[in-house]
C-alpha positions as CSV (number, residue, x, y, z in Angstrom):
1,X,0.0,0.0,0.0
2,X,1.4,3.4,-1.0
3,X,2.1,5.9,1.7
4,X,0.0,9.1,1.9
5,X,2.2,12.2,1.8
6,X,1.6,15.9,2.1
7,X,2.6,18.3,-0.7
8,X,1.7,21.9,-0.9
9,X,-1.8,21.6,0.7
10,X,-2.7,18.2,-0.6
11,X,-2.6,14.7,0.9
12,X,-1.6,12.4,-1.9
13,X,-0.4,8.8,-2.6
14,X,3.4,9.0,-2.7
15,X,3.3,7.8,-6.3
16,X,1.3,10.9,-7.3
17,X,3.5,13.5,-5.6
18,X,5.5,15.7,-8.0
19,X,7.9,18.6,-7.6
20,X,9.4,20.7,-10.3
21,X,13.0,20.1,-11.4
22,X,13.5,23.9,-10.8
23,X,12.6,23.7,-7.2
24,X,15.5,25.3,-5.2
25,X,15.5,22.4,-2.8
26,X,16.5,20.2,-5.7
27,X,19.0,22.5,-7.5
28,X,20.6,24.3,-4.6
29,X,19.7,22.4,-1.4
30,X,17.9,25.6,-0.5
31,X,15.7,24.1,2.0
32,X,15.3,23.2,5.7
33,X,13.9,20.1,7.4
34,X,12.7,18.6,10.6
35,X,12.2,15.0,11.8
36,X,9.7,14.3,14.6
37,X,9.5,11.0,16.3
38,X,6.2,9.1,16.8
39,X,5.7,6.8,19.7
40,X,2.3,5.3,20.7
41,X,0.9,7.2,17.7
42,X,1.8,10.5,19.3
43,X,4.4,13.2,18.4
44,X,7.5,13.7,20.7
45,X,8.9,17.2,21.2
46,X,6.8,18.7,18.5
47,X,6.9,22.2,20.0
48,X,10.7,22.1,19.9
49,X,10.8,21.0,16.3
50,X,8.3,23.6,15.3
51,X,10.3,26.4,17.0
52,X,13.6,25.2,15.4
53,X,11.9,25.1,12.0
54,X,10.8,28.7,12.4
55,X,14.4,29.7,13.4
56,X,16.0,27.8,10.5
57,X,13.6,29.4,8.0
58,X,14.3,32.8,9.5
59,X,18.0,32.4,9.3
60,X,17.8,31.7,5.5
61,X,15.1,34.3,4.8
62,X,12.5,31.7,3.7
63,X,8.9,32.7,4.4
64,X,7.2,30.3,6.8
65,X,4.0,29.3,4.9
66,X,2.1,27.5,7.7
67,X,1.1,28.2,11.3
68,X,2.3,25.9,14.1
69,X,-1.3,24.6,14.5
70,X,-1.7,23.8,10.8
71,X,1.7,22.0,10.9
72,X,0.5,20.0,13.9
73,X,-2.7,19.1,12.2
74,X,-0.8,17.9,9.1
75,X,1.5,15.8,11.2
76,X,-1.4,14.2,13.0
77,X,-3.3,13.6,9.8
78,X,-0.3,11.8,8.3
79,X,0.2,9.7,11.4
80,X,-3.4,8.6,11.3
81,X,-3.7,8.0,7.5
82,X,-0.5,5.9,7.5
83,X,-1.3,4.1,10.8
84,X,2.1,5.0,12.3
85,X,2.5,3.7,15.9
86,X,6.3,4.0,16.0
87,X,8.2,5.9,13.4
88,X,9.1,9.4,12.0
89,X,7.4,12.3,10.3
90,X,9.8,14.1,7.9
91,X,9.1,17.7,7.0
92,X,10.9,19.8,4.3
93,X,10.3,23.4,3.3
94,X,12.3,24.8,0.3
95,X,12.4,28.3,-1.1
96,X,10.2,27.1,-3.9
97,X,10.1,26.9,-7.7
98,X,11.0,30.2,-9.5
99,X,10.7,28.4,-12.9
100,X,14.4,28.7,-13.7
101,X,17.8,28.0,-12.2
102,X,19.4,31.2,-10.8
103,X,21.8,31.7,-7.9
104,X,19.9,34.9,-6.9
105,X,16.9,34.3,-4.6
106,X,13.5,34.4,-6.4
107,X,10.9,37.2,-5.9
108,X,9.2,37.1,-2.5
109,X,5.9,36.0,-4.1
110,X,7.3,32.6,-5.0
111,X,5.6,30.0,-2.8
112,X,7.8,27.8,-0.6
113,X,7.4,24.1,-1.3
114,X,6.2,22.1,1.7
115,X,6.6,18.3,1.8
116,X,5.8,15.9,4.6
117,X,6.0,12.1,4.7
118,X,6.1,9.3,7.3
119,X,8.4,6.4,7.9
120,X,7.6,3.4,10.0
121,X,10.5,2.4,12.3
122,X,10.4,-1.0,13.9
123,X,11.6,-1.0,17.5
124,X,12.2,2.7,17.8
125,X,11.7,2.5,21.6
126,X,13.1,-1.0,22.1
127,X,16.0,-0.6,19.7
128,X,18.4,-3.6,19.8
129,X,21.5,-1.3,19.5
130,X,20.5,0.4,22.8
131,X,21.4,-3.0,24.5
132,X,24.7,-3.4,22.7
133,X,25.8,0.2,22.0
134,X,27.2,1.5,18.8
135,X,30.7,2.1,17.4
136,X,31.9,5.4,16.0
137,X,35.0,6.6,14.1
138,X,36.3,10.2,14.0
139,X,36.5,12.2,10.7
140,X,37.4,15.8,9.9
141,X,34.5,18.2,10.0
142,X,34.3,19.5,6.5
143,X,30.8,20.9,6.6
144,X,29.7,24.5,6.1
145,X,29.9,26.9,9.0
146,X,26.2,27.2,9.9
147,X,25.4,23.8,11.3
148,X,22.9,25.4,13.6
149,X,20.6,25.7,10.7
150,X,18.9,22.4,9.9
151,X,19.3,22.4,6.1
152,X,19.0,19.6,3.7
153,X,22.7,19.9,2.8
154,X,23.5,16.4,4.0
155,X,26.0,15.1,1.5
156,X,29.1,15.2,3.7
157,X,27.2,13.6,6.7
158,X,26.1,10.9,4.3
159,X,29.7,10.4,3.2
160,X,30.8,10.2,6.8
161,X,28.2,7.6,7.5
162,X,29.5,5.5,4.7
163,X,33.1,6.0,6.0
164,X,31.9,4.5,9.3
165,X,30.2,1.6,7.6
166,X,33.3,0.9,5.5
167,X,35.4,0.9,8.8
168,X,33.0,-1.6,10.4
169,X,31.4,1.1,12.6
170,X,28.0,2.5,12.9
171,X,28.6,6.3,12.8
172,X,31.1,9.1,12.6
173,X,32.0,11.9,15.0
174,X,33.2,15.1,13.4
175,X,36.4,16.7,14.6
176,X,37.2,20.4,14.3
177,X,40.4,22.0,15.6
178,X,41.0,18.9,17.6
179,X,37.6,18.8,19.3
180,X,34.4,16.8,18.7
181,X,31.6,18.8,17.2
182,X,28.8,16.1,16.8
183,X,27.8,13.0,14.9
184,X,26.4,12.7,11.4
185,X,22.8,13.2,12.6
186,X,23.1,13.5,16.3
187,X,24.7,15.3,19.2
188,X,27.7,13.7,21.0
189,X,28.4,13.2,24.7
190,X,30.8,11.6,27.1
191,X,30.5,10.8,30.8
192,X,33.4,11.1,33.2
193,X,33.1,10.7,37.0
194,X,29.3,11.0,36.8
195,X,29.4,14.2,34.8
196,X,27.6,14.5,31.5
197,X,29.8,16.5,29.0
198,X,28.6,17.8,25.7
199,X,29.7,20.7,23.4
200,X,28.0,24.0,24.1
201,X,25.6,25.5,21.6
202,X,27.0,27.6,18.8
203,X,27.0,27.8,15.0
204,X,29.3,24.7,15.1
205,X,26.6,22.2,16.0
206,X,22.9,21.6,15.5
207,X,20.8,22.8,18.4
208,X,19.3,19.3,19.0
209,X,15.7,19.2,20.2
210,X,16.4,15.8,21.9
211,X,19.6,17.3,23.3
212,X,17.7,20.2,24.9
213,X,14.9,18.0,26.3
214,X,17.4,15.4,27.7
215,X,19.6,17.9,29.4
216,X,16.6,19.5,31.0
217,X,15.5,16.1,32.3
218,X,19.0,15.3,33.5
219,X,19.3,18.6,35.4
220,X,15.9,18.0,37.0
221,X,17.1,14.6,38.1
222,X,20.1,16.4,39.8
223,X,22.7,15.1,37.3
224,X,25.7,17.2,36.7
225,X,26.0,18.6,33.2
226,X,29.0,20.4,31.7
227,X,28.6,22.1,28.3
228,X,32.1,22.3,26.8
229,X,34.2,20.9,24.0
230,X,36.1,17.6,24.4
231,X,38.7,15.8,22.3
232,X,38.6,12.3,20.9
233,X,41.4,11.3,23.3
234,X,39.3,12.5,26.2
235,X,36.3,10.6,24.8
236,X,38.4,7.4,24.6
237,X,39.3,7.8,28.3
238,X,35.7,8.5,29.3
239,X,33.6,6.1,31.5
240,X,30.7,6.2,29.0
241,X,29.7,7.9,25.8
242,X,26.4,8.3,23.9
243,X,24.5,10.2,21.2
244,X,21.1,11.8,21.1
245,X,18.8,12.4,18.1
246,X,15.1,12.3,17.2
247,X,15.5,8.8,15.6
248,X,17.9,7.4,18.2
249,X,16.7,9.0,21.5
250,X,19.7,8.3,23.7
251,X,22.1,5.7,22.2
252,X,25.2,4.4,24.1
253,X,28.6,4.5,22.3
254,X,30.9,1.7,23.3
255,X,33.8,2.1,20.9
256,X,35.6,5.1,19.4
257,X,38.2,4.6,16.7
258,X,38.6,1.0,17.8
259,X,39.1,2.0,21.5
260,X,36.7,0.4,24.0
261,X,34.8,2.9,26.1
262,X,34.5,1.9,29.8
263,X,33.5,-1.8,29.9
264,X,32.7,-1.9,26.2
265,X,29.0,-2.2,27.1
266,X,26.3,0.4,27.5
267,X,27.0,2.1,30.9
268,X,24.5,2.7,33.7
269,X,24.2,6.4,33.2
270,X,23.5,6.3,29.5
271,X,21.1,3.5,30.0
272,X,19.3,5.5,32.7
273,X,19.2,8.6,30.5
274,X,17.6,6.7,27.7
275,X,14.9,5.3,30.1
276,X,14.4,8.8,31.5
277,X,14.0,10.4,28.1
278,X,11.6,7.9,26.7
279,X,9.4,7.9,29.9
280,X,9.2,11.6,30.1
281,X,8.9,12.2,26.4
282,X,6.0,9.7,26.2
283,X,4.2,11.6,29.0
284,X,4.6,14.9,27.2
285,X,3.8,13.5,23.7
286,X,0.8,15.1,21.8
């Protein structure tokens, strides 16, 4: 059965959805996106994703074509029509189709292109990797300088993901000036002597919605959090490590560049943080 997707005001079978070859999302990656998790048929952290979407659009000067309530209604309609119990809703807004290829931005009256679709994900909550942990490698961070804007410019992260797979690992951590920035589609953390350490917000990293929610939960649980940069060598000597993201929640990291982290198994703090995030996010889901 074909998925139902949303395109510019219409709910359509995915086989009937069409976008112009002149759309700037296609020819220039001139677009932003968000991914919202669905658990128990409800949306996790939707308010945070909607706020970040508005910020990303504003930073690029793309007009926001929909209100937050309309976006929420579309998300819920897609979840219902596609019978998503656990999975993801992907949203992309481009600067639109000016009818020609031109580096200069089109006139303000060109309508942005809005696309949403769902993906079922088996075992999003009960992910097998959460019990075993994942392995990462380090690669140079060669992305553009505005990583705080969630654009669809994902070629280098895709290349880094493939570098990891070719090395027998699961993901890559980017390194800039000797320090870890983040993963290919996630924020990076280490734990040392009970303290959670993660890079501070700046243009160098995505302002993760799962990151913000988890750190708030951690602080409410009286856990110590330090927002600062750390090196790969510091990560290798950590007691635990983990990542966060909308599709991974909290995922333990057990190996970095072939070096075992801690016991080589998911640690107690990362495991507890995953449980905490899932429990609290489920309660707040809409």
